[in-house]
N, C-alpha and C positions, 0 to 999 in steps of 0.2 A: 774371519776374513775370507771373502770370496776370491776365486781366481781372477786375474786381471781382466780377461775377456768378458766374464760374467759381470764384473763390477762396471765395466764400460757399458754393457747392455742395460744394466740397472739405471745408470746415469742417463742413458738415452731415453728410457721410458719416463724417468723423472722429469725430463725437460718438457713433457706433454702437459697441457693445462689440466688441472684437477687430479693429477697422479702424484700421490705422496710416496714416501720411502717404502712402506709395506706393500702397497699395490705394485710399485715398480719391481720390487723383489719377486712378488708372486708372478708377474708377467714374465720376467727374465727366467725364472726357474721353470715355468711352463714351457717356454721356448726351448730351454735346454733339454727337456724331456721329450720333445716332439721328434719325429723321424725327419731325416734329411729332406725328403720330398715336400713335407709340410713347411719346413723352414725356408726352403728355396721358393716355394709358392708365396709365402709371406713376404720374403725379401723382394721378390719380383713385383709384387703388388705395390710396395713402397717405391721402387724404381719407376714403375709405370705411372704412378701419380705425378712424379716429377718430370717425366719425359713426354708423356702423352697429353696431359691436361694443360690447357692454355685458357686465356680470358677471351670471351666473345668480344669482337671489335665493336659491336653495336651497344651491348648493355653491360659488359664487364663480368657476366656470369662465367662460371667454370664450364668448360666444354672440351670434348675430344675432337669435335668437328670444327670446320672453319667458322660457322655461326652456331650458337646454342639452339637447342630444340625449341625453346620458348620463342625466341626471335624468328625462327623459321616457320613456326606454326601459324598458318593463315587464318585459323579459326579464332585466334586470340585478338583482342581489341588493341591494335597498335597505336591508337590515339590516346590510350590511357596508360600512363607510366608510373609505376610505384617505385619510389627511391628508397633503397636500403643501404645499410652500412657495409654488409658483407654478403658473400654468396650463401653462407649458411642461413641467413635470414630468409632467403628465397625458399629454401627447403621447408622452413617452419611455416611460411605463408601458403605454400603449395599444398601442404597437408590439410589445410582447411577446405580446399576445393571451392572456395568462395570467389577468388579473384581470377578473372579471365582476361586481364590486360597483360601488359609486359612489365619488365623490371628494369631498374638501372642501379648498378652496384657502385657505390662511392669508393670502396676500398679504404674505409676509415672514417673518422670524424674530425672536424676542426677542433684542435685542442692546444690552447696557448701553453698549458703546463708541459705538454709533450713536444711542443715545437712543431705541431702539424698545422700547416696553413692551407687555405683554400686551393692554392696552386699545387699542393701535394696530392689532392684528391681528383677523382674522375668527374670533374664538374663541367669542363668545356664541352665534352661529348653530350652531357645532359642538356646544356643550353641549346646545342645544335638540334638535338632530338625534339626539344620542347617546341620548336618553331612549327612542327607538323602535328603537334598533339592538341587534344581538347582539354585534358586534365593531367596534372602532375600531382601525385599523392606522396607526401613526405612521411616516411615510416621509420625515421631514425628513433633510437631509444629515448626514453624520458630522463636520461642522465643529463648533467649540465652540458657535456660536450654534444650530446644528441640534440638538445634544445638549441644550443648555439648554432649548430650546423643547420637545423631546420629554419631558424630565423634568418640566417645568412642566405640560404637558398630561396626562401620565399621573397625576400627583398630583391635578390638578383633576378629571379624569374619574372617577378612583377614588373621590373624595370626593362628587361630585355624582350619579354614576350607578354605584354599587358593583356592580350586577348585570351591567354590560356588560363584556365581555372587552376589555382594552386590550393590544394587542401592538405590537411594534416590528419593522420589517423587519430581517432578519438582515444582519450586516455583511459581505455579499459585496462591498460597495462599499469602495474604498480610503479610509483615513482622510483627511479633508479633501476628499473627492470630492463632486461635485455630480451629482444624478440625471440631468440632461439631457446630461451628458458620458459617462455609463456606457453600455456596449454592452448589447444586448438580453439576452444570455445571463446577464450579471452581474445585471441587474435581475430576470430570471426566478428565479435562485437566491436572490436577496435576498428576493423575495416568498414563495417556497416555504418558506424556512427562517426565517420570522419567529418571534419568541418573545414570551412574555408578559412584561409589565413591571410 
């Protein structure tokens, strides 16, 4: 049996996605062996993430500035908006170096089983941005919730902004796959082979 403070730290690590009991124990014991300066630096990094990071008011991406670097970048194509479920999907797509437009983060997917409705997502801002866009690329995952969300968005955008081209990334991704788990080549092909919806 571990001391209470160590057990609390193990439980904290276990709450992270993909971290099991053994990994959580290893992380906690590693932290217990570190010197105070390293532990304080680690703790401060956690606090900074919660106090300094906010959502970009334009696209919903994570940022420490008023507006994220991508939305601020004048060299990007602001008429082309790629819609993703979460900010981590942006990181996966940026690694390909293929996309030079901007992004829009929904902060989730429509899911009747989880009680997530369209009004719970960052959709109103997308519709407003779409009015000035040439193309909206839907890049939600190929799960049931991802497909439901893409279908809903394509109908809504075609109704509200009929002059805007609405496309869906090609299914180079496996069925049920998540963007942040896909390799760069798969994401590159999925982007290149997108189709109109």
